[in-house]
N, C-alpha and C positions, 0 to 999 in steps of 0.2 A: 504493500500500500504506500509506503514511503517513497519507493522508486517511481510509482505512478504519479504521485503528487509532485515530485521533483521534476518529472518530465513534462508537466503541464506548463506550457509557455503562455505568454501574454497573448500571442496570436491565436492560440487555441481558445482562450477566454473570449476574445473578440469574435471568433468564428461562431462560438456557441450563442453569444448574445445576438449576433446578426441573424442566425437561423431562427432563434426564438422570436425576434421582431418580425421576420418574414412570415412565419407561421401565424403570428397574432394578426398581422395585416390581412392575410388570406381568410382567417377566421372572421374578422370583422366584415369583410366583403361578402362572405357566404352566409353569415348568420341570418337565420330566418328563412332560408331557402332549403329545398330538398337536397341540394348539393352538399350541405353541411354534414349530413349523415354519411355520405360517401367519403367526404374528406376526413372525418374522424375515423372511419373504418380503415382507410388507407394508412393514416398515421399510426394507428394501432398495429396493423400488420407489419409496418416497417420497424416499429420499436421491438416487436416480438422477434422479428428476423435478426435484429442486432443482438438481442438477448441470447437467442439460441446459438448464434455465431460465437458470442463471447464464452458460452458454456461448452463450445466445441461439440454441439449436437449435430453431427454431419448430415444426417438424413433430412431433418427438419430445415437445416440451413440451406440445403440444396433445393428442397421443394419451395420454400418461401423465397429464396433468391431468384428462382425461375419465375415465380409469380410476380415479384416486384419488378424484374426486368421487363416483362411483358406489360405489367401494369402501367408503366410510365407512358407507353404508347396509347393505352386505353385512356389514361388521364387526359391526354391532349384532345381526344375525341369527346369524352364525357364532359369535360370542363371547358370546351371551346368558347362559349359565351363569357364565362367567368374569367378565363385567361385573357381574352380580348379586352374585357373591362378593366382588369388589373393592369395590363400594359398601357391602356389608355390613361389610367389614373396616374401612373408613374410619369408620363410625359406631359399631361395636361396641367394648365395653370389656372388659378382663379383670376378674377378681374383685378385684384390687387397685385398680381404677378407672383403670388406664392404657389409653390408646387402642391397640387391636390393630393399627392401621395401622403404628405404629412398630416392631412386632415383625418386620415384613417385612425391615427393614434391619439387624436384628441378626444377628450371627454365629450360625449354627445350633449346637446342642449337639453334642458329639462323638457320632458314630454308635455305637450300641450293637449289637454283633454278635449275630446271631440264634443261639440255642441249637439248632443243627441236630441234636444228639443227641436231644433231647427230641422235636422235631418228627418226626424219622425213626422213632423208636420208636412214636409215636402213629399215624403213617401205616401202619407195618408191622402194628400190631395191628388197625387198622380194615380193612386189606387182607385179613388172614387170615380175618376174619369177614364180609367183603363188606359193610362199613358205609360207605355213601357219604359223601364229604366234598368240600368246595370251599374251598380256602384261598388267599387273595390275600396275597402278601408284597410290601409296597411298597418302593420304592427312593428315587428322587429326589423323587417327589411322594406326598403322604399321602392322595390322593384323598378330600378331605373331603366332596364331594358324595355319594359312594358310602357313606361312613361314616354319614352322616345318614339314609340309608334303612333302617338296621338298629337294633339295640339296643346301647347303649353298654356295654362290658365293662371296658376299661382295667385289665387284670390281666396279670401276668407269665405267660408261657406255661408250661404244665405238661401232662404226659401225661394225667392224669385229667381235667383241665379240657377239653382238646381232645376227648377221647373222649366226655365227657358232653354237650358241646355238640352233637356230631353223632350222639348216640344217637337211634335211630329215634323214640322216644316223647318226646324232648325238645322243648319249645316253640321252641327256637332252632335245630333241626337243618336246617330248610328255608331255604336261602339260603347266602350266603358268609360266611366268617370273614375279617376283615382283621387282618393282623399288621404292625405298624410297629416297627422295632428288634427288641426282644425282648419286646414286649407285644401282647396281643390287644386291639385297640382297639374292635372291634365284631363282632357276629355277626348272623345272619339278614339280611344285606345283599342288596339287589337289584342284580344286575349287568346291563349291557346285553348282549343276545344278538347274536352276530355275524350279519351278512347274507351272509357268504361262502358262495356256492353250491357251491364246490369241496370243502367239507368232506364226508367220507364219511357216508353215510346212517345208519350204525350209531352215530354219536356222538349222545348224548342232550343234554338241556338243560344239564347241568353243564358238559360239554365246550364247548358252543357259547357259554355264558356266560363260560367261562374265556378262550376265544379273543376274545370281544368286549371284555372289559376289558383284555386284553393288547395288543390292536391299537392302542388309543388312550392307553395309560398305560405308564409305566416301572415294570413290576412283574413278579413271577414268580408263577405260579399252579400250585398242586398240586391235582390231581383224583384222588380215589379212586373207582373205579367201583363202583356198587352191584350191578351185574349180574355182573361178572367179578372184581372185587377188584383190577384192574390200577391201578397208580399211574402217573399221567402228569404231565409238567411242560410248562407252556405259557408261551411267551415270544415276544413280537412276533407273536402270532397263529399261531405254529407249535407243534404238539403232538409231543412225543416221549415214549416209554414209559421209565419208570424202573425199574430193578431194585433191590429193597430193599438189596442188598449194596453198590451203588455210589451210592445215593441221597445219603448224607451227603457224599461227595466232590464230587458234581456241585453240590449246594446250596452248599457252601463256596466252590467256584469261582465260582459265579454271584453270590453274595451277600456273602461275607466277604473276598474278595481286595482 
């Protein structure tokens, strides 16, 4: 043990710190998405591989080594969107000229609670006139890839604004609205449609898109049916019907607790 400690150089310490910072940065980028589970699993396999290698367990070392070597190729395929976002973050700068990469390590701003009163009133009004709506409320992850597919809004939520965006003749009504904190970040966003074959056939594209985005991201989705006026809440790929009278209570429990 003394020999190992003596052989530890300053460069080795810097190497360990840089790897730790890199892993932490990746974790912050992936937090709240389905990719985080894959990322944690790969890190666990890599650490086990290093452990069995240190213990000279040759068979396990060979098997895990082969898996890790092939796994790096699979990583590029699986994490292609996240890798692209990570590389973009390294090179991009803010309006003040500061590199965006360092924003990953900063403490996040205090979470702003969603004004559920305003959202519930808007959904109730749209439900009464059977005006379709698809609203994604983010939690741990702000789903920037989805936001980029739509039109930037960046406005505090209000009942008239929500209703006008989803008005049938509005140029922004087709697609999803993204809400982060208490602000509408974007509208007319394109969501991934779920491939779940177990979904009932009467669910339309809005409900399937709501299931698709909630399967892979930490978010709550509100759907107002254009056919029936029914309000649904979608979380983790599961759909449940909301009653207008209990909608606020359920949203507060899910989002503001």
